[in-house]
LOLO-712498 format. One record per residue: x, y, z of N, C-alpha, C, CB in turn. Coordinates in steps of 0.001 Angstrom, whole numbers, padded with zeros to 6 digits, always signed. Glycine has a CB too. Layout:
REM residues N
XYZXYZXYZXYZ...
***
This chain:
REM residues 343
-004926-004379+024629-005104-003236+024536-005845-002910+023421-004080-002689+024626-006754-001991+023210-007867-001234+021928-006745-000370+021435-009533-000114+022523-007267-000291+020008-006709+000683+019155-007598+001374+018831-006070+000316+018116-007838+002639+018179-008896+003666+017847-009828+003220+016609-008166+005073+017494-011184+003135+016587-012049+002522+015714-012051+003932+014772-013594+001886+016438-011809+004963+014980-011790+005956+013686-010570+006816+014115-013336+006980+013415-010649+007956+012955-009521+008812+012962-010269+009978+012134-008058+008126+012274-009903+010925+012974-010685+012538+012379-009864+012545+011212-010480+014268+013447-010847+013228+010351-010703+013546+008923-011007+015203+008364-011733+012531+008218-010053+015665+007996-010612+017072+007756-011679+017166+006766-009554+017994+007310-012397+018001+006881-013493+018355+005781-013638+019817+005402-014897+017914+006265-014700+020010+004518-014886+021310+004246-015326+022286+005607-015940+021303+003127-015165+023634+005205-015423+024439+006408-015051+024319+007500-016367+024536+006658-013944+023745+007685-013221+023517+008920-013829+022513+009869-013078+024768+009611-014685+021752+009375-015711+020583+009885-014417+019213+009953-017354+020234+008439-014530+018687+010819-013942+017067+010805-014737+016012+010885-013094+016738+011864-014735+014776+009988-015270+013636+010124-014770+012716+010465-015692+013340+009398-015396+011747+010785-014518+010429+011358-014485+009062+009940-015582+009683+013124-013329+008805+009859-013377+007684+009000-012851+006333+009995-012362+008012+007593-013218+005194+009533-012979+004189+010449-011414+003537+010114-014233+003090+010324-011172+003307+011097-009761+003077+011236-009172+001896+010416-009483+002863+012650-010072+000952+010049-009486-000420+009034-010777-000319+008017-009328-002367+010005-010253-000400+006771-011018-000228+005862-011105-001799+005294-010515+000927+004944-012390-002037+004034-012495-003159+003570-011740-002847+001734-014249-003648+003825-011007-003085+001315-010592-003012-000224-011065-003906-001089-009261-003121-000434-011761-003343-002257-012276-004098-003226-011818-003913-004666-013554-003937-003143-010583-003878-004688-009819-003965-005769-009619-005193-006300-008746-003460-005560-009519-005319-007616-009130-006813-008104-010432-007812-007928-007768-007452-007116-011332-007569-007530-012322-008192-006720-012958-009018-007728-013295-007219-005960-012793-009108-009183-013312-009925-010241-014531-009782-010553-013185-011123-010050-015349-010920-010967-016244-010737-011168-017777-009602-009922-016189-012075-011528-018755-009457-010613-019717-008611-009577-020270-009598-008132-021272-008072-010595-020215-010785-008915-021208-011837-007775-020287-012184-006460-021694-013620-008603-018780-012166-006849-017648-012361-005952-017624-010988-004966-016188-012577-006885-017679-009985-005965-017466-008929-004611-018737-008479-003846-016773-007476-005094-019880-008818-004497-020971-008426-003892-021416-009434-002374-022053-008466-005111-021146-010665-002870-020967-011660-001634-019869-011088-000739-020529-013232-002112-018640-010531-000799-017658-010550-000057-018193-009412+000759-016311-010477-000721-018242-008027+000204-018633-007061+000756-020094-007250+001894-018767-006199-000412-020760-007958+001150-021956-008095+002287-021489-008742+003577-023215-009031+001748-020434-009545+003416-019480-010743+004610-018905-009459+005226-017926-012177+003840-018247-008622+004750-017839-007534+005502-018482-006614+006400-017426-006918+004816-019734-005997+005534-020168-005037+006261-021058-006225+007514-021137-003788+005197-021461-007290+007423-022080-008096+008546-020951-008265+009455-022727-009530+008101-019778-008646+008966-018707-008496+010217-018617-007371+010990-017394-008603+009817-018971-006272+010751-018614-005041+011290-018061-003877+010623-017866-005284+012110-017418-004340+009321-016715-003236+008679-017624-001923+008211-016015-003851+007446-017241-000692+008337-018120+000235+008198-017292+001188+007211-018611+000820+009588-016400+000966+006732-015277+001590+005416-015113+000900+004222-013764+001662+005826-015663+001242+003221-015729+000604+001774-014350+001054+000886-017222+001196+000938-013477+000820+000560-012556+001253-000357-012868+001055-001764-011404+000684-000090-013199+001609-002604-013572+001566-004066-013233+002600-005004-014872+001477-004173-012866+002218-006267-012828+003075-007591-013726+002406-008854-011174+003203-008094-013863+003639-009536-014413+003138-010760-013617+002212-011577-014734+004183-011541-012785+002548-011962-011812+001432-012707-012005-000319-011864-009845+002140-012467-012489-000594-010704-012290-001696-010186-013363-002409-010662-012120-001668-008862-014538-001745-010984-015194-002417-011981-016479-002966-010886-014125-003668-012845-016812-002727-009985-017370-003367-008943-018812-002308-008260-016010-003650-007838-018876-001258-008755-019588-000348-008135-021101-000944-007900-019515+000942-008960-021437-001409-008886-022759-001825-008866-023065-002797-007938-023131-002248-010031-021813-003886-007762-021792-005032-006796-021567-004396-005311-020552-006136-007208-020880-003204-005135-021082-002793-003909-022274-002067-003544-020121-002144-003610-022794-001642-004362-024205-000844-004434-025574-002023-003611-024599-000488-006526-025329-002824-004602-026322-004006-004238-025906-004766-002674-026195-005260-005603-024532-004831-002457-024270-005356-001111-024558-004482-000182-022994-005760-000894-024569-002979-000169-025062-002295+000908-026269-002532+001320-025003-001140+000748-027336-002689+000056-028662-002965+000396-029100-004018+001120-029272-003026-000546-028370-005117+000723-028236-006617+000840-028058-006591+002445-026853-007370-000118-026862-006111+002632-026483-005825+004182-027288-005417+005180-025630-004936+004298-028143-004810+004915-029059-004008+006130-028825-002874+006702-029170-004637+007227-027338-002805+006602-026705-001353+007270-026855-000217+007095-025675-001148+007198-027578+000772+007602-027868+001957+006772-026866+002585+006080-028401+002893+007472-027291+003600+005043-026056+004328+004547-025201+005048+004964-026202+004901+003884-025722+005622+005869-025262+006671+006866-024612+006212+007611-026074+007338+007549-024059+005015+008088-023221+004338+008964-022103+003850+008356-023839+003348+009587-021911+004030+006787-021114+003659+006016-019868+004376+005494-021770+003378+005256-018802+004328+005533-017908+005608+005145-017433+004766+003677-016370+006134+006512-017736+005715+002668-017591+004992+001055-016492+006033+000772-019200+005027-000259-015274+005092-000055-014248+006021-000556-014325+005377-001865-012727+006093+000209-014092+006530-002982-013916+005942-004146-012772+006986-004923-015408+005740-004886-012481+006578-006321-011168+007470-006783-011676+007591-008509-009283+006454-006470-010942+009003-008822-011265+009143-010018-009743+008685-010897-011880+010697-010183-009699+007986-011702-010103+006397-011665-008792+005513-011623-011022+005934-013090-008851+004724-011870-007543+003583-011554-006711+003733-013026-008201+001580-011247-007425+004243-014103-006160+004428-015118-006420+005812-015429-006088+003402-016575-005595+007062-015349-006319+008131-015056-006772+008995-016184-005636+008825-014197-007608+008606-016702-008324+009168-018002-009217+009871-017874-008822+008378-018809-009863+009871-016423-010821+010840-016363-010463+012064-015321-012104+010135-016008-008555+012123-015340-008155+013204-014614-008301+014337-014999-007126+013178-014350-008635+014660-016268-008782+015971-016918-009844+017076-015783-009577+015618-018618-009576+018139-015848-010474+019051-014796-012047+018894-014965-010141+020707-015026-012115+018615-016733-013647+018736-017211-014198+017080-016768-013789+019153-019239-013442+016321-016333-013824+014672-016303-014095+014141-015009-012661+013740-016844-013504+014867-013686-013647+014261-012624-014958+014203-012154-012888+014720-011817-015914+015070-012670-017428+015091-011935-017924+013851-013004-018538+016928-012038-017756+013895-013920-018306+013015-015047-018110+011356-014055-017125+013223-016856-016868+011234-013738-016369+010185-013061-017401+009520-011611-014903+010779-012635-017271+010790-011162-018135+010566-009779-019407+010360-009932-018124+011653-008847-020334+010923-011024-021551+011054-011354-021730+009163-011828-021746+012453-012641-020876+008405-012549-020877+007178-012892-020973+006586-011623-019801+006781-013705-019889+006953-010995-019773+005981-009289-021521+005814-008614-018546+007303-007684-021863+007453-008570-023145+007444-007650-023975+006427-008494-023974+009063-007427-024148+006690-009929-025257+005926-010721-025293+004285-010314-024928+006099-012434-024070+004207-010482-023878+002598-010566-024101+002010-008910-022068+002175-011234-023658+002898-007674-023935+002404-006388-025103+002673-006085-023173+002804-005442-025982+003587-006811-027463+004108-006253-027152+004956-005412-028453+003120-005564-026171+005791-005211-025751+006824-004071-026022+008322-004300-024233+006723-003830-026329+008864-003317-026414+010384-003717-025238+011041-003075-027819+011134-003217-024193+010544-002388-022496+011091-002048-021691+009760-001954-022261+012055-000333-020393+010155-002067-019648+009277-000960-018775+009998-000026-018754+008231-001596-018346+009477+000916-017718+010151+001798-016163+010768+001501-017768+009292+002843-015216+010216+000689-014250+010607+000336-014025+010154-001119-013398+010301+001228-013850+011397-001927-013371+011050-003189-011535+011440-003781-014499+011827-004066-011018+010491-003993-009704+010713-004458-009085+010668-005566-009138+010183-004008-008634+011635-006077-007608+011471-007348-006565+010396-007222-006780+012809-007596-006773+009508-008151-006090+008039-008103-004800+008721-008629-006830+006591-009167-004338+009222-008978-002893+009447-010004-002456+010655-009829-003054+009331-011641-001317+010941-009778-000735+012337-010220-000594+012632-011725+000667+012496-009644-000630+011417-012477-000856+011809-013717-002015+011758-014274-000193+011295-014392-002414+012362-015622-003413+012459-016568-003099+011669-017573-003657+013699-017005-004009+011028-018099-004054+010595-019447-005325+011210-020022-004020+009032-019564-004918+011269-021528-005846+011709-022551-006668+010699-022765-005272+012131-023774-008135+010932-022762-009292+009798-022901-009515+009631-024670-010985+010419-021990-010181+008786-025233-010534+008829-026507-011068+009941-027061-011257+007969-026715-012150+010107-026169-012768+011172-026558-013985+011595-025486-013222+010884-027962-014532+012923-025471-015486+013198-024235-016835+011784-024425-016287+015195-024433-017348+011768-025941-018028+010607-025559-017892+009283-025678-018862+010681-025894-016509+008795-025583-016148+007642-025084-016105+007666-023486-014886+007297-025699-016061+008738-022720-015823+008769-021833-017318+008658-021190-014948+009708-021689-017843+009255-021613-019672+009250-021281-020068+007976-021334-020743+010067-022421-019892+007078-022520-019921+005447-022608-019312+004785-021881-019541+004897-023642-018485+004924-021310-017162+004087-020863-017813+003166-019654-015709+005212-020235-017307+002341-019751-018178+001272-018328-016719+000264-017979-020080-000177-019129-016450-000341-016787-015345-000646-015913-015783-001828-015871-015073+000069-014600-016534-002617-016598-016351-004394-016024-015349-005090-016144-017147-005375-016596-014938-006313-015228-013713-006706-015248-013231-007402-016243-013498-007259-014334-014124-007254-017532-013764-007669-018883-014009-006804-019711-014308-008737-019324-013874-005655-019616-014193-004779-020578-012791-004335-021273-015027-003607-019950-012851-003686-022169-011509-003618-022990-010901-002036-022509-011852-003768-024930-009868-001967-023168-009236-000091-022695-010114+000662-023550-007260+000495-023202-010904-000030-024720-011549+000837-025907-012702+001359-024828-012198-000157-027551-013619-000008-024385-014819-000179-023462-014479+001127-022252-014861-002012-022712-013283+001350-021607-012990+002255-020868-012689+003318-021040-012437+002036-020379-012803+003838-022606-012686+005238-022928-011460+005654-022939-013352+006038-022134-010255+004326-022917-008395+004863-022689-007793+005196-024045-007195+003438-021998-007043+005930-024330-006412+006302-025525-005087+005877-025396-006502+007713-025831-004579+004933-026122-003315+004567-026219-002383+004837-027356-003357+003429-026057-000781+005067-027242-000123+005341-028077+000152+003655-029295+001118+006076-027203+000700+004153-030452+000906+002852-030868+001704+001703-030249+001340+003002-031907+002639+002130-029405+003335+001196-028408+002319+000681-027471+004491+001913-027586+001293+001240-027344+000336+000527-026229+000534+001657-024895+000974-001363-025768+001803+002386-024709+001648+003262-023456+000514+004010-023407+002694+004180-023284+000614+004966-022546-000671+005925-022418-000451+007389-023055-001053+006139-020782-001432+007819-023589-001040+009370-024136-001367+010311-022790-002156+009945-025685-000153+010541-022500-000534+011371-021421-000544+012638-021576+000127+011199-020448-001267+013298-020765-002022+014815-020965-000898+015525-019701-004258+014868-020456+000273+016029-020370+001399+016578-019388+000760+017704-018633+002787+017142-020181-000204+018746-019625-000490+019888-019143-001197+019920-017967-001043+020522-019970-002054+018542-017776-003089+018623-016667-001991+017703-015747-004908+017901-017037-001017+017261-015762-000355+015952-014526+000539+017101-013488+001156+014344-015510+001008+016286-012787+001317+017062-011415+002671+017521-011890+001343+016087-009848+003179+018748-011669+004582+019470-012244+005391+018805-012081+005097+020644-011774+005498+018019-010942+007015+017506-010574+006851+016466-011691+007408+016825-008793+006059+015657-012021+006108+014422-013106+006242+015364-014682+004333+013250-012994+005671+016306-014915+005641+016942-016211+007191+017493-016456+004460+018180-016232+007939+018261-015386+009266+018588-015368+010045+017561-015630+009637+019119-014274+009924+016267-015097+011090+015624-015603+010769+015014-017260+011484+014369-014460+009779+015196-017824+009539+014941-019103+009867+016305-020130+008056+014448-019133+010537+017255-019455+010939+018137-020028+009506+019435-020404+011703+017370-021189+008493+019006-019519+007231+019383-019982+006773+020683-018592+006106+017749-020142+005643+021319-018946+004817+022167-017988+003793+021677-017726+004500+023359-018326+003520+021408-016410+002296+020995-016109+001627+021077-014592+002342+019752-016538+000410+021215-014286-000206+021786-012860-001464+020372-012769-001081+023886-013026-001422+020023-011423-002564+019399-010982-003382+020126-010315-002341+018419-010310-003123+021867-010031-004077+022467-009635-005541+022535-010179-003622+023411-009589-005519+022712-011555-006948+022695-012087-007892+021503-011608-006875+022638-013633-007423+020288-011596-007997+018852-011438-008110+019137-009945-006987+017394-011964-007211+019690-008994-007885+019632-007581-009152+020539-007453-006832+020102-006448-008670+021483-008234-010096+022239-007793-011215+021987-008195-010188+023426-008026-011372+021259-009435-012748+020348-009912-013027+019287-008922-012558+019533-011421-012201+018597-007784-012516+018009-007088-012872+018597-006039-011904+017310-007030-012349+019769-005743-013181+020696-004521-014582+020745-005259-012462+022553-004161-014787+021125-005976-016070+021334-006631-017156+020160-005877-015856+021109-008421-016707+019069-006427-017432+017888-006050-017940+017764-004660-016639+016809-006289-017293+018316-003565-017818+018635-002247-018739+019729-002152-016796+018903-001387-018398+021047-003052-019434+021974-002650-020769+022032-003436-018864+023255-002681-020564+021003-004549-022151+020356-004870-022732+019174-004121-022235+019826-006332-022006+018681-002907-022825+017955-002177-022767+016176-002848-024361+018799-002273-021451+016320-003668-021294+014881-004206-020578+014129-003435-020710+014765-005459-019637+014515-002475-018773+014228-001894-018450+014874-000355-017980+014382-002776-018298+014310+000864-017977+014993+002375-016517+015566+002015-017937+013718+003904-015679+014775+001506-014159+015300+001418-013658+014664+000457-013240+015117+002605-012388+015115+000001-011690+015001-001499-010144+014634-000849-011766+016751-002657-009575+013915-001501-007933+013613-001265-007068+012977-002492-007772+012493-000012-006127+012506-002292-005401+011898-003262-004965+010728-003089-004501+012505-003566-004489+010113-003938-003845+008723-003862-002692+008526-004844-004906+007619-004148-001306+008010-004166-000129+007740-005223+000771+008941-005337-000706+007414-006727+000417+010135-004648+000937+011348-004888+002272+011140-003809-000223+012663-004600+003403+011942-004099+004651+012193-003356+004445+013322-002535+005840+012411-004230+005266+013392-001767+005383+014843-001264+005434+015807-001990+006318+015083-000607+006571+015915-003054+006501+016960-003606+005143+017287-004321+007524+016969-004346+004473+016327-005114+003476+016390-005656+002206+016906-004813+003404+015257-006166+002185+016518-003442+000971+017155-002332+001485+018657-001970+000841+016116-000644+002892+019000-002006+003257+020292-001660+002723+021186-002887+004857+020389-001391+002691+020786-004169+001870+021504-005307+000920+022235-005041+001321+020761-006145-000203+021382-004365-001871+021571-003985-001838+022064-002691-002869+020147-003987-000976+022161-001611-001290+022651-000352-001686+024271-000115-000133+022300+000419-001645+024961-001229-001597+026448-001285-002851+026417-001873-000381+027252-002084-003532+025761-002224-004869+025789-003028-005847+024893-002197-004694+025184-004648-005472+024472-000861-006866+023874-000132-008091+024927+000159-006447+023249+001407-007672+025905+000280-008745+027139+000288-009870+026394+001513-009632+027483-001646-011018+026240+001366-011890+025928+002160-012424+024216+002345-012854+026831+001738-011604+023803+001073-011907+022163+000965-010352+021577+001113-012742+021619-000765-009880+021065+002313-008612+020552+002181-008324+019220+001601-008118+020575+003317-007035+018992+001509-006626+017628+001261-006936+016766+002308-005268+017524+001006-007565+015932+002535-008142+015365+003755-007447+013676+003562-010111+015528+003755-006970+013423+002726-006484+011881+002569-005130+011723+001274-008088+010847+002009-004221+010837+001896-003725+010681+000755-003349+008861+000788-002434+011836+000581-003579+008236-000146-003443+006533-000300-002603+006312-000968-004463+005708-000841-001500+005415-000306-000515+005175-000873-000281+003526-000283+000545+006348-000601+000569+002918-001230+001135+001472-000645+001984+001574+000401+001915+000651-001628+001040+000832+001626+001964+001001+002834+002046-000756+003537+001139+002369+004094+002986-000748+004161+003101-002190+004985+004421-002127+005670+003057-003632+003970+004888-003190+006587+006297-003213+007139+007366-003072+005778+006545-004766+008058+007164-003636+004561+008574-003838+004284+008377-002608+003017+009135-005690+003823+007683-001544+003382+007565-000399+002369+006813+000185+003285+006949-000570+000834+007222+000895+004249+006638+001857+005582+005968+003262+005304+007916+002258+006593+006853+003467+003996+006725+005105+003894+006645+006054+004768+005806+005452+003357+007523+005861+005689+007579+006420+007045+007593+007996+006719+008955+005864+007946+007900+008685+005730+008477+010006+005230+007231+010562+004989+009501+010011+003931+006415+009762+004461+005238+010398+003952+003925+010509+004709+004966+009791+002844+004094+009393+005686+003120+009332+006596+003240+010460+008077+003152+007784+006948+004552+010484+008076+005217+011594+008951+004367+013154+008474+007158+011630+008551+004831+013361+007278+004397+014512+006188+002737+014790+006299+004796+013933+004465+002087+013584+006136+000246+013684+006427+000256+013764+008045-000887+011959+005805+000801+013261+008976+000681+013705+010075+000529+014934+010542+001361+013358+010493+001777+015843+009978+002267+016990+009804+000907+018331+009411+003408+016666+008625+000528+017914+008284-000651+018522+007763-001956+018255+007709-000515+018652+006850-002245+017240+008675-003594+016786+008953-004058+016193+007660-004548+017940+009467-002983+015224+007257-003616+014565+005906-003636+012876+006167-002535+014992+004383-004587+012145+006448-004891+011262+006819-004295+009855+005733-006250+011585+007060-003308+008959+006411-002670+008006+005295-003743+006864+005073-001107+007301+005802-004001+006594+004038-004661+005264+004355-003651+004348+003204-006642+005260+004023-003857+002800+003496-002905+001808+003054-003316+000841+002268-002347+001225+004001-003254+001005+000871-003342-000402+000337-002439-001283+000549-003432-000454-000866-002740-002314-000073-001773-003619-000384-001492-003598+001232-000151-003410-001658-001909-003859+002302-001281-003748+003487-000424-004899+004135-002225-003417+004287-001071-006475+003092-000340-007565+003616+000829-007801+002652-001242-008825+003791+001150-006790+001386+002352-006852+000630+002866-007744-000192+003119-006753+001252+001631-008529-000629+001619-009466-001628+002681-010332-001583+001566-008913-002805+003666-011062-002475+004423-011962-002648+005961-011324-002703+003927-012688-003803+006661-012503-002111+008166-012286-002378+008495-013200-003540+009132-012637-001059+009762-013026-003984+010415-013725-005100+010239-015311-004702+012074-013228-005274+009594-016200-005899+009429-017628-005461+007939-017888-005369+010151-017928-004046+007050-016454-005391+005524-016794-004990+005170-017274-003420+005048-018041-005968+006300-016753-002455+005621-016944-001110+005012-015733-000877+006541-017321+000075+004110-015609+000081+003301-014704+000519+004268-014119+001902+001739-015406+000805+004361-012767+001737+005270-012066+003023+004433-012207+004203+005650-010339+002848+003319-012567+004078+002817-013073+005526+003267-014038+005858+001571-013315+005753+003468-015086+005229+004072-016189+005645+005716-016152+006067+003807-017086+004583+006319-014955+006159+007804-015019+006478+008081-015175+008086+008528-013632+005914+009130-015713+008169+009380-016227+009661+008892-015406+011062+010920-016334+009778+009332-014135+010634+009075-013006+011708+007595-012596+011779+009939-011670+011367+006970-012820+010918+005418-012576+011035+004627-013320+011316+004874-012235+010164+005077-014501+011215+004250-015709+011782+004605-015750+013088+004494-017120+011128+005958-015523+013565+006437-015606+015178+005411-014669+015566+008162-015087+015673+005288-013521+015555+004759-012553+015899+003748-012883+016246+004744-011728+015235+002772-013107+015232+001411-013383+014886+001020-014398+016627+001334-014451+013005+001754-015413+016371+001452-016502+017051+001761-015813+018681+002422-017903+016480+002617-015213+018919+003104-014674+019914+001605-013672+020657+004540-013829+019323+001127-013222+019699+000078-012157+019870-001218-012931+019856+000116-010996+018697-001342-014464+019641-002708-014902+019114-003572-014198+017811-003566-014760+020301-002753-013809+017371-003498-013574+015998-002864-014225+014547-003546-011952+015807-003476-013792+013546-003076-014498+012279-002464-013193+011460-004480-015345+011445-001694-013569+010639-000807-012549+010067-001274-011373+009486-000097-013061+009172-002500-011494+008873-003238-010111+008621-003652-009417+009801-004486-010269+007804-004301-010035+010938-004517-008974+011862-003530-008185+012394-005078-009398+012808-002070-009045+012692-000787-008606+013105-000707-007455+011860+000495-009929+013173-000508-007275+010861-000291-006176+009975-001360-005039+010014-000201-006713+008621-002628-005360+010206-003581-004417+010070-003289-003575+011390-005072-005048+009909-002675-004284+012621-002856-003681+013965-001693-002800+013557-002754-004682+015451-000234-003265+013161+000678-002428+013333+000252-001147+012099+002156-003259+013209-000459-001107+011288-000817+000123+010639-001809+001150+011405-001421-000268+009359-002625+000702+011977-003557+001595+012697-002609+002154+013972-005029+000709+013213-001993+001186+014722-000982+001670+015930-000036+003384+015001+000548-000195+016375+000258+002905+013797+001107+004069+013235+000352+005331+013073+001695+003721+011867-001175+005203+012977-002146+006073+012894-002376+006517+011231-001750+007256+013882-002372+005257+010826-002777+005236+009199-004020+004050+009227-001209+004682+007996-004421+004182+008241-005963+003075+007647-005792+002087+006768-007157+003829+006787-005691+000688+007580-004992-000332+006501-006388-000232+005703-004377-002168+007108-005999-000973+004301-007513-001332+003481-007475-003025+003080-007668-000248+001729-007340-003679+003892-006967-005342+003580-008363-005782+002904-006576-006450+005217-007994-006838+002015-009030-007565+001415-008638-009050+001563-009250-007127-000068-009992-009506+001704-009961-010933+001583-011125-011448+001120-009662-011555+002742-011261-012557+000372-012541-013511-000146-012889-014522+001050-012109-014504-001645-012436-014628+002188-012387-015806+003142-013346-015074+004353-010603-016303+003666-014278-015354+004317-015500-014952+005586-014508-015171+007161-017261-016460+005533-013737-016148+007079-012834-016088+008465-011929-014923+008532-011872-017380+008635-011267-015005+007246-010110-013872+007175-010715-012527+007183-009186-013976+005826-011893-011972+006828-012418-010747+006526-012938-010410+008160-013662-010826+005204-013376-011494+008489-013377-011253+010471-012452-010896+011129-013557-012378+011370-011370-011580+010876-010026-011729+011851-009554-010398+011172-008820-013334+011687-009485-009909+010086-008837-008805+009819-009583-007459+010484-008704-008771+008319-010240-007313+010421-010891-006438+011502-010283-006376+012916-012271-006893+011686-009872-007512+013359-009767-007436+014911-008398-006770+015388-009866-008961+015555-008279-005655+015418-007053-005316+015267-006875-005235+017008-006804-003906+014218-005340-005030+017402-005360-005002+018857-003718-004567+019123-005894-006618+019570-003434-003510+020364-002237-002627+020310-001235-003843+020418-002117-001360+021586-000324-003486+019815+001140-004492+019921+002203-003938+020706+001892-004759+018462+003180-004433+021270+004145-003800+022236+004831-002955+021430+005096-004737+022999+005807-002196+021945+006975-001101+021309+007586-002418+020474+008329-000110+022686+008155-003221+021223+009288-004241+021141+008736-004883+019592+009339-005522+022683+007609-005573+019566+006767-006007+018243+006834-005110+017178+005291-006163+018491+006500-003872+017415+006192-002840+016289+007694-002433+015597+005355-001365+017000+008739-002613+016726+010153-002191+016159+010580-003780+015269+011468-001685+017732+010086-004740+015697+010419-005988+014692+009850-005821+013463+009924-007358+015167+008621-005650+013426+007952-005028+012040+008560-003907+011368+006583-004528+012274+008879-002508+012070+009712-001515+011320+010794-002110+010777+010174-000420+012102+011324-003217+011356+012574-003666+010988+012938-004717+009549+012936-004322+012228+011394-005037+008961+011257-005687+008100+011713-005022+006756+010090-006081+008218+011436-003534+006904+011751-002524+005643+012569-003193+004671+012550-001165+006055+012653-003245+003442+013411-003310+002648+013937-001938+001703+012886-004263+002081+015226-001747+001246+016034-000362+000626+015086-000320-000686+018050-000560+000198+015162+000959-001159+014814+001512-002176+013454+001521-003004+015613+001183-002743+012417+001340-001833+011183+001024-002273+010977-000525-003015+010854+002164-003197+011944-001408-002586+011824-002878-003514+010873-003433-003002+013008-003963-003542+010389-003226-001761+008884-003755-001363+007715-003612-002214+008431-003116-000190+007827-002544-002785+006575-002263-003547+006013-003345-004468+006798-001096-004362+004637-003578-004456+004270-004976-005297+003875-004730-006571+003115-005825-004710+004056-003685-007087+003678-003373-008442+004638-002221-008828+002105-002977-008576+005570-002206-009709+005924-000934-010756+005604-000446-011449+006515-000813-011314+004514+000989-011103+003718+001259-012541+004485+002032-013084+002288+001890-012584+005399+002588-012531+006309+003297-013350+007017+002542-014700+007362+003729-012393+007131+001495-014215+007847+000319-015444+006773+000056-016030+008621-001220-014980+005413-000237-015809+004392-000609-016459+003838+000353-017311+003563-001043-015675+003674+001419-016991+003110+002961-017648+004163+003762-018538+002713+004100-016330+005457+003403-018125+006398+004168-018961+006368+005721-018375+005932+004068-020617+005974+006408-017044+005422+007696-016648+006300+007581-015308+003601+007856-016525+006965+008395-014918+008000+008720-013872+007095+008470-012382+008644+010491-014105+006247+007488-012124+005420+007874-010838+006319+007551-009721+003972+007055-010666+005901+007770-008280+006413+007651-007271+007988+008036-007232+006081+006459-006943+008078+009343-007536+009161+010127-007479+009446+011252-006689+009298+010453-008453+010133+011581-005791+010130+012910-004979+010365+014342-005981+011456+012782-003793
***
């Protein structure tokens, strides 16, 4: 049986646009030649949803791939973010980050623009942001990032989510940055705006400020080992689409890929699928949008071939969840010294 090819996404003025139910992720694509070839392959295989971010350093490659693919721009749903390391998170800088993306991709607009993190870092300077570039081999200085002596980020608590600032004994609010995101829609640079890596508490801070431009999306890590059921249900309740990065869950201890776990292999074989297809199908069947990534043409193609699973198989995959968020692939709180992913 078939699964939906698109989901409705709330946009400005009470309108609804369609977001393809399976996206192609471009994170960690490395050098531009790799990214360009992979995106061309994805588009020719039938993908119509590309998930990007300024900090991934592949905007130029993605723009070149779109042109080379021959697929009309209006048929492609493009998501980008302000930006992986959140030094573009100040309300005065989100527009600048989007301008960089549009220039590098040679586009007039993106379909969805996300605030990448609920915390904001201080940049080196406005001039540094204007000159910043995100090539895969660029340094923090090249990116316009200001770090403290211990290498930790210089956090702008005033413009970080209230939930995070409070834990540090500070006062903060993400509302000004959210309003700046909304202005990008009003200027025609984005069709919709949303969030990424926001907890329910952090989303609730912004719900009273949707006005005419709603919170369309929240992108978080989701896979059977980290199902994020509570935040997915919250999204459904409030009309916020959940898009899922790292849908294949990375590696377990010892370097074994979770895709190679016995239950996954067994269910994939039972359904005539490979592991990637199985996990992407599970995600779409839950009403979420997986953003799988591969460099292998055969995998790129198969990851798009989603099919409806039995309720029994869905329950088996649901049963893979591990407690206390231990299924998360990267502990950004530990890496950054900022209390992310808290309720």
